[in-house]
DRENTORKOL-3810 file (N, C-alpha, C; in nm, 4 decimals):
REM DRENTORKOL-3810
@n.u->0.0838; n.v->-0.1181; n.w->0.0000; ca.u->0.0000; ca.v->0.0000; ca.w->0.0000; c.u->0.0885; c.v->0.1245; c.w->0.0000
@n.u->0.0502; n.v->0.2212; n.w->-0.0790; ca.u->0.1288; ca.v->0.3451; ca.w->-0.0811; c.u->0.1018; c.v->0.4319; c.w->0.0417
@n.u->0.1963; n.v->0.5175; n.w->0.0700; ca.u->0.1833; ca.v->0.6124; ca.w->0.1803; c.u->0.1357; c.v->0.7451; c.w->0.1226
@n.u->0.0368; n.v->0.8046; n.w->0.1864; ca.u->-0.0211; ca.v->0.9302; ca.w->0.1383; c.u->0.0086; c.v->1.0433; c.w->0.2351
@n.u->0.0269; n.v->1.1616; n.w->0.1788; ca.u->0.0404; ca.v->1.2849; ca.w->0.2557; c.u->-0.0759; c.v->1.3746; c.w->0.2166
@n.u->-0.1027; n.v->1.4743; n.w->0.2976; ca.u->-0.2197; ca.v->1.5584; ca.w->0.2756; c.u->-0.1806; c.v->1.7041; c.w->0.2608
@n.u->-0.2551; n.v->1.7708; n.w->0.1751; ca.u->-0.2370; ca.v->1.9127; ca.w->0.1514; c.u->-0.3723; c.v->1.9803; c.w->0.1690
@n.u->-0.3721; n.v->2.0971; n.w->0.2336; ca.u->-0.4972; ca.v->2.1655; ca.w->0.2631; c.u->-0.4908; c.v->2.3106; c.w->0.2179
@n.u->-0.6015; n.v->2.3549; n.w->0.1580; ca.u->-0.6165; ca.v->2.4944; ca.w->0.1179; c.u->-0.7605; c.v->2.5318; c.w->0.1494
@n.u->-0.7792; n.v->2.6168; n.w->0.2491; ca.u->-0.9152; ca.v->2.6502; ca.w->0.2920; c.u->-0.9821; c.v->2.5262; c.w->0.3491
@n.u->-1.0977; n.v->2.4916; n.w->0.2948; ca.u->-1.1701; ca.v->2.3730; ca.w->0.3401; c.u->-1.1389; c.v->2.2501; c.w->0.2561
@n.u->-1.0604; n.v->2.2648; n.w->0.1525; ca.u->-1.0322; ca.v->2.1540; ca.w->0.0612; c.u->-0.9045; c.v->2.0821; c.w->0.1042
@n.u->-0.9145; n.v->1.9509; n.w->0.1182; ca.u->-0.8002; ca.v->1.8666; ca.w->0.1534; c.u->-0.7777; c.v->1.7675; c.w->0.0406
@n.u->-0.6534; n.v->1.7521; n.w->0.0014; ca.u->-0.6160; ca.v->1.6622; ca.w->-0.1070; c.u->-0.5138; c.v->1.5619; c.w->-0.0565
@n.u->-0.5319; n.v->1.4356; n.w->-0.0968; ca.u->-0.4361; ca.v->1.3302; ca.w->-0.0624; c.u->-0.3489; c.v->1.3028; c.w->-0.1838
@n.u->-0.2212; n.v->1.2844; n.w->-0.1584; ca.u->-0.1250; ca.v->1.2626; ca.w->-0.2664; c.u->-0.0233; c.v->1.1590; c.w->-0.2197
@n.u->0.0144; n.v->1.0701; n.w->-0.3100; ca.u->0.1158; ca.v->0.9717; ca.w->-0.2731; c.u->0.2440; c.v->1.0436; c.w->-0.2338
@n.u->0.3068; n.v->0.9950; n.w->-0.1302; ca.u->0.4273; ca.v->1.0598; ca.w->-0.0784; c.u->0.5386; c.v->1.0640; c.w->-0.1831
@n.u->0.5417; n.v->0.9648; n.w->-0.2704; ca.u->0.6461; ca.v->0.9577; ca.w->-0.3727; c.u->0.6257; c.v->1.0587; c.w->-0.4851
@n.u->0.5079; n.v->1.1196; n.w->-0.4950; ca.u->0.4776; ca.v->1.2139; ca.w->-0.6028; c.u->0.5308; c.v->1.3526; c.w->-0.5678
@n.u->0.6593; n.v->1.3695; n.w->-0.5835; ca.u->0.7245; ca.v->1.4959; ca.w->-0.5474; c.u->0.6802; c.v->1.6095; c.w->-0.6403
@n.u->0.6622; n.v->1.5788; n.w->-0.7664; ca.u->0.6211; ca.v->1.6804; ca.w->-0.8633; c.u->0.4793; c.v->1.7304; c.w->-0.8326
@n.u->0.3897; n.v->1.6386; n.w->-0.7988; ca.u->0.2534; ca.v->1.6778; ca.w->-0.7613; c.u->0.2524; c.v->1.7617; c.w->-0.6352
@n.u->0.3369; n.v->1.7279; n.w->-0.5404; ca.u->0.3459; ca.v->1.8039; ca.w->-0.4159; c.u->0.3938; c.v->1.9461; c.w->-0.4427
@n.u->0.4920; n.v->1.9596; n.w->-0.5297; ca.u->0.5430; ca.v->2.0927; ca.w->-0.5645; c.u->0.4346; c.v->2.1761; c.w->-0.6324
@n.u->0.3551; n.v->2.1121; n.w->-0.7168; ca.u->0.2464; ca.v->2.1820; ca.w->-0.7853; c.u->0.1416; c.v->2.2308; c.w->-0.6851
@n.u->0.1042; n.v->2.1455; n.w->-0.5908; ca.u->0.0059; ca.v->2.1858; ca.w->-0.4903; c.u->0.0586; c.v->2.2994; c.w->-0.4028
@n.u->0.1851; n.v->2.2914; n.w->-0.3649; ca.u->0.2441; ca.v->2.3990; ca.w->-0.2845; c.u->0.2453; c.v->2.5303; c.w->-0.3620
@n.u->0.2724; n.v->2.5217; n.w->-0.4915; ca.u->0.2726; ca.v->2.6419; ca.w->-0.5756; c.u->0.1321; c.v->2.7014; c.w->-0.5875
@n.u->0.0304; n.v->2.6181; n.w->-0.5747; ca.u->-0.1085; ca.v->2.6642; ca.w->-0.5835; c.u->-0.1593; c.v->2.7181; c.w->-0.4495
@n.u->-0.0766; n.v->2.7150; n.w->-0.3472; ca.u->-0.1147; ca.v->2.7714; ca.w->-0.2182; c.u->-0.1592; c.v->2.6709; c.w->-0.1147
@n.u->-0.1459; n.v->2.5430; n.w->-0.1441; ca.u->-0.1813; ca.v->2.4403; ca.w->-0.0457; c.u->-0.0738; c.v->2.4328; c.w->0.0617
@n.u->-0.1142; n.v->2.3964; n.w->0.1820; ca.u->-0.0215; ca.v->2.3768; ca.w->0.2940; c.u->-0.0125; c.v->2.2276; c.w->0.3227
@n.u->0.1101; n.v->2.1776; n.w->0.3378; ca.u->0.1291; ca.v->2.0360; ca.w->0.3666; c.u->0.0930; c.v->2.0095; c.w->0.5124
@n.u->0.0140; n.v->1.9055; n.w->0.5357; ca.u->-0.0249; ca.v->1.8642; ca.w->0.6693; c.u->0.0762; c.v->1.7626; c.w->0.7202
@n.u->0.0843; n.v->1.7439; n.w->0.8503; ca.u->0.1861; ca.v->1.6544; ca.w->0.9048; c.u->0.1435; c.v->1.5080; c.w->0.9037
@n.u->0.0144; n.v->1.4796; n.w->0.8863; ca.u->-0.0330; ca.v->1.3419; ca.w->0.8886; c.u->0.0114; c.v->1.2663; c.w->0.7639
@n.u->0.0459; n.v->1.1404; n.w->0.7828; ca.u->0.0789; ca.v->1.0499; ca.w->0.6731; c.u->0.0114; c.v->0.9169; c.w->0.7034
@n.u->-0.0567; n.v->0.8583; n.w->0.6037; ca.u->-0.1263; ca.v->0.7314; ca.w->0.6260; c.u->-0.0986; c.v->0.6351; c.w->0.5112
@n.u->-0.1102; n.v->0.5069; n.w->0.5427; ca.u->-0.1035; ca.v->0.4026; ca.w->0.4413; c.u->-0.2462; c.v->0.3707; c.w->0.3997
@n.u->-0.2722; n.v->0.3666; n.w->0.2690; ca.u->-0.4066; ca.v->0.3366; ca.w->0.2198; c.u->-0.3977; c.v->0.2827; c.w->0.0777
@n.u->-0.5050; n.v->0.2168; n.w->0.0359; ca.u->-0.5089; ca.v->0.1584; ca.w->-0.0982; c.u->-0.5182; c.v->0.2660; c.w->-0.2064
@n.u->-0.5921; n.v->0.3727; n.w->-0.1774; ca.u->-0.6062; ca.v->0.4821; ca.w->-0.2748; c.u->-0.6310; c.v->0.6137; c.w->-0.2011
@n.u->-0.6402; n.v->0.7222; n.w->-0.2770; ca.u->-0.6514; ca.v->0.8543; ca.w->-0.2147; c.u->-0.7842; c.v->0.8725; c.w->-0.1410
@n.u->-0.8924; n.v->0.8118; n.w->-0.1917; ca.u->-1.0215; ca.v->0.8245; ca.w->-0.1237; c.u->-1.0174; c.v->0.7587; c.w->0.0142
@n.u->-0.9563; n.v->0.6420; n.w->0.0213; ca.u->-0.9451; ca.v->0.5744; ca.w->0.1514; c.u->-0.8498; c.v->0.6497; c.w->0.2442
@n.u->-0.7490; n.v->0.7133; n.w->0.1864; ca.u->-0.6575; ca.v->0.7943; ca.w->0.2682; c.u->-0.7317; c.v->0.9129; c.w->0.3287
@n.u->-0.8170; n.v->0.9768; n.w->0.2487; ca.u->-0.8958; ca.v->1.0893; ca.w->0.2993; c.u->-0.9949; c.v->1.0430; c.w->0.4064
@n.u->-1.0534; n.v->0.9244; n.w->0.3878; ca.u->-1.1451; ca.v->0.8705; ca.w->0.4889; c.u->-1.0706; c.v->0.8424; c.w->0.6189
@n.u->-0.9499; n.v->0.7896; n.w->0.6081; ca.u->-0.8691; ca.v->0.7616; ca.w->0.7278; c.u->-0.8317; c.v->0.8910; c.w->0.7985
@n.u->-0.7980; n.v->0.9941; n.w->0.7218; ca.u->-0.7666; ca.v->1.1242; ca.w->0.7815; c.u->-0.8877; c.v->1.1789; c.w->0.8566
@n.u->-1.0063; n.v->1.1649; n.w->0.7988; ca.u->-1.1284; ca.v->1.2115; ca.w->0.8665; c.u->-1.1476; c.v->1.1369; c.w->0.9980
@n.u->-1.1196; n.v->1.0058; n.w->0.9995; ca.u->-1.1291; ca.v->0.9280; ca.w->1.1231; c.u->-1.0297; c.v->0.9778; c.w->1.2272
@n.u->-0.9079; n.v->1.0065; n.w->1.1834; ca.u->-0.8044; ca.v->1.0554; ca.w->1.2746; c.u->-0.8466; c.v->1.1890; c.w->1.3359
@n.u->-0.8978; n.v->1.2794; n.w->1.2544; ca.u->-0.9406; ca.v->1.4106; ca.w->1.3037; c.u->-1.0565; c.v->1.3968; c.w->1.4007
@n.u->-1.1495; n.v->1.3055; n.w->1.3708; ca.u->-1.2637; ca.v->1.2846; ca.w->1.4592; c.u->-1.2175; c.v->1.2314; c.w->1.5948
@n.u->-1.1225; n.v->1.1370; n.w->1.5941; ca.u->-1.0680; ca.v->1.0834; ca.w->1.7184; c.u->-0.9972; c.v->1.1920; c.w->1.7990
@n.u->-0.9286; n.v->1.2829; n.w->1.7299; ca.u->-0.8592; ca.v->1.3917; ca.w->1.7993; c.u->-0.9583; c.v->1.4856; c.w->1.8679
@n.u->-1.0766; n.v->1.5033; n.w->1.8075; ca.u->-1.1777; ca.v->1.5896; ca.w->1.8673; c.u->-1.2410; c.v->1.5245; c.w->1.9893
@n.u->-1.2604; n.v->1.3932; n.w->1.9848; ca.u->-1.3297; ca.v->1.3216; ca.w->2.0917; c.u->-1.2382; c.v->1.2920; c.w->2.2108
@n.u->-1.1124; n.v->1.2639; n.w->2.1860; ca.u->-1.0192; ca.v->1.2177; ca.w->2.2893; c.u->-1.0117; c.v->1.3084; c.w->2.4130
@n.u->-1.0001; n.v->1.4399; n.w->2.4003; ca.u->-0.9912; ca.v->1.5226; ca.w->2.5225; c.u->-1.1154; c.v->1.5121; c.w->2.6108
@n.u->-1.2331; n.v->1.5001; n.w->2.5505; ca.u->-1.3556; ca.v->1.4902; ca.w->2.6279; c.u->-1.3650; c.v->1.3550; c.w->2.6987
@n.u->-1.3193; n.v->1.2504; n.w->2.6350; ca.u->-1.3217; ca.v->1.1182; ca.w->2.6972; c.u->-1.2301; c.v->1.1170; c.w->2.8195
@n.u->-1.1138; n.v->1.1782; n.w->2.8081; ca.u->-1.0214; ca.v->1.1835; ca.w->2.9213; c.u->-1.0820; c.v->1.2643; c.w->3.0351
@n.u->-1.1397; n.v->1.3796; n.w->3.0044; ca.u->-1.1963; ca.v->1.4658; ca.w->3.1082; c.u->-1.3112; c.v->1.3966; c.w->3.1786
@n.u->-1.3962; n.v->1.3285; n.w->3.1044; ca.u->-1.5096; ca.v->1.2597; ca.w->3.1641; c.u->-1.4612; c.v->1.1512; c.w->3.2591
@n.u->-1.3626; n.v->1.0745; n.w->3.2187; ca.u->-1.3078; ca.v->0.9698; ca.w->3.3053; c.u->-1.2445; c.v->1.0265; c.w->3.4300
@n.u->-1.1726; n.v->1.1354; n.w->3.4168; ca.u->-1.1071; ca.v->1.1976; ca.w->3.5313; c.u->-1.2096; c.v->1.2541; c.w->3.6288
@n.u->-1.3124; n.v->1.3153; n.w->3.5754; ca.u->-1.4167; ca.v->1.3720; ca.w->3.6612; c.u->-1.4898; c.v->1.2600; c.w->3.7349
@n.u->-1.5238; n.v->1.1538; n.w->3.6632; ca.u->-1.5929; ca.v->1.0403; ca.w->3.7241; c.u->-1.5078; c.v->0.9807; c.w->3.8361
@n.u->-1.3806; n.v->0.9600; n.w->3.8100; ca.u->-1.2915; ca.v->0.9027; ca.w->3.9115; c.u->-1.2814; c.v->0.9936; c.w->4.0333
@n.u->-1.2694; n.v->1.1221; n.w->4.0115; ca.u->-1.2607; ca.v->1.2176; ca.w->4.1216; c.u->-1.3864; c.v->1.2172; c.w->4.2071
@n.u->-1.5016; n.v->1.2169; n.w->4.1426; ca.u->-1.6281; ca.v->1.2133; ca.w->4.2171; c.u->-1.6435; c.v->1.0826; c.w->4.2937
@n.u->-1.6039; n.v->0.9734; n.w->4.2325; ca.u->-1.6145; ca.v->0.8435; ca.w->4.2985; c.u->-1.5277; c.v->0.8395; c.w->4.4248
@n.u->-1.4089; n.v->0.8947; n.w->4.4180; ca.u->-1.3199; ca.v->0.8982; ca.w->4.5350; c.u->-1.3805; c.v->0.9831; c.w->4.6465
@n.u->-1.4373; n.v->1.0968; n.w->4.6103; ca.u->-1.5000; ca.v->1.1839; ca.w->4.7099; c.u->-1.6182; c.v->1.1132; c.w->4.7752
@n.u->-1.7016; n.v->1.0487; n.w->4.6957; ca.u->-1.8184; ca.v->0.9780; ca.w->4.7502; c.u->-1.7737; c.v->0.8648; c.w->4.8425
@n.u->-1.6716; n.v->0.7915; n.w->4.8009; ca.u->-1.6211; ca.v->0.6815; ca.w->4.8846; c.u->-1.5650; c.v->0.7353; c.w->5.0161
@n.u->-1.4987; n.v->0.8495; n.w->5.0117; ca.u->-1.4436; ca.v->0.9089; ca.w->5.1337; c.u->-1.5550; c.v->0.9519; c.w->5.2286
@n.u->-1.6621; n.v->1.0118; n.w->5.1742; ca.u->-1.7749; ca.v->1.0555; ca.w->5.2575; c.u->-1.8443; c.v->0.9336; c.w->5.3189
@n.u->-1.8687; n.v->0.8312; n.w->5.2376; ca.u->-1.9330; ca.v->0.7102; ca.w->5.2881; c.u->-1.8453; c.v->0.6437; c.w->5.3943
@n.u->-1.7158; n.v->0.6359; n.w->5.3701; ca.u->-1.6242; ca.v->0.5794; ca.w->5.4684; c.u->-1.6241; c.v->0.6579; c.w->5.5970
@n.u->-1.6290; n.v->0.7886; n.w->5.5894; ca.u->-1.6326; ca.v->0.8732; ca.w->5.7095; c.u->-1.7609; c.v->0.8521; c.w->5.7872
@n.u->-1.8745; n.v->0.8491; n.w->5.7145; ca.u->-2.0058; ca.v->0.8362; ca.w->5.7803; c.u->-2.0224; c.v->0.7004; c.w->5.8471
@n.u->-1.9810; n.v->0.5947; n.w->5.7812; ca.u->-1.9996; ca.v->0.4595; ca.w->5.8368; c.u->-1.8816; c.v->0.4140; c.w->5.9209
@n.u->-1.7741; n.v->0.4866; n.w->5.9170; ca.u->-1.6570; ca.v->0.4489; ca.w->5.9946; c.u->-1.6666; c.v->0.4923; c.w->6.1396
@n.u->-1.7522; n.v->0.5913; n.w->6.1663; ca.u->-1.7644; ca.v->0.6411; ca.w->6.3041; c.u->-1.8773; c.v->0.5791; c.w->6.3755
END
């Protein structure tokens, strides 16, 4: 499977095989910015789909961590209160 890199200009994102140096130069000349993500995929459409999955995971991950941390903190506080009340 080829490795793809991504170029973005405004809302438009384009996937290009990493080996296509000439295509990359053309996109840069047109004002596209190279993104840091690189993925292995069968074709450019699947590479773009994988990039969308990666971006979606990046958006969700901070909230999942915060929710877990908040839940754990509340659970510890509740356990401490229950232990105090029933321990005396």
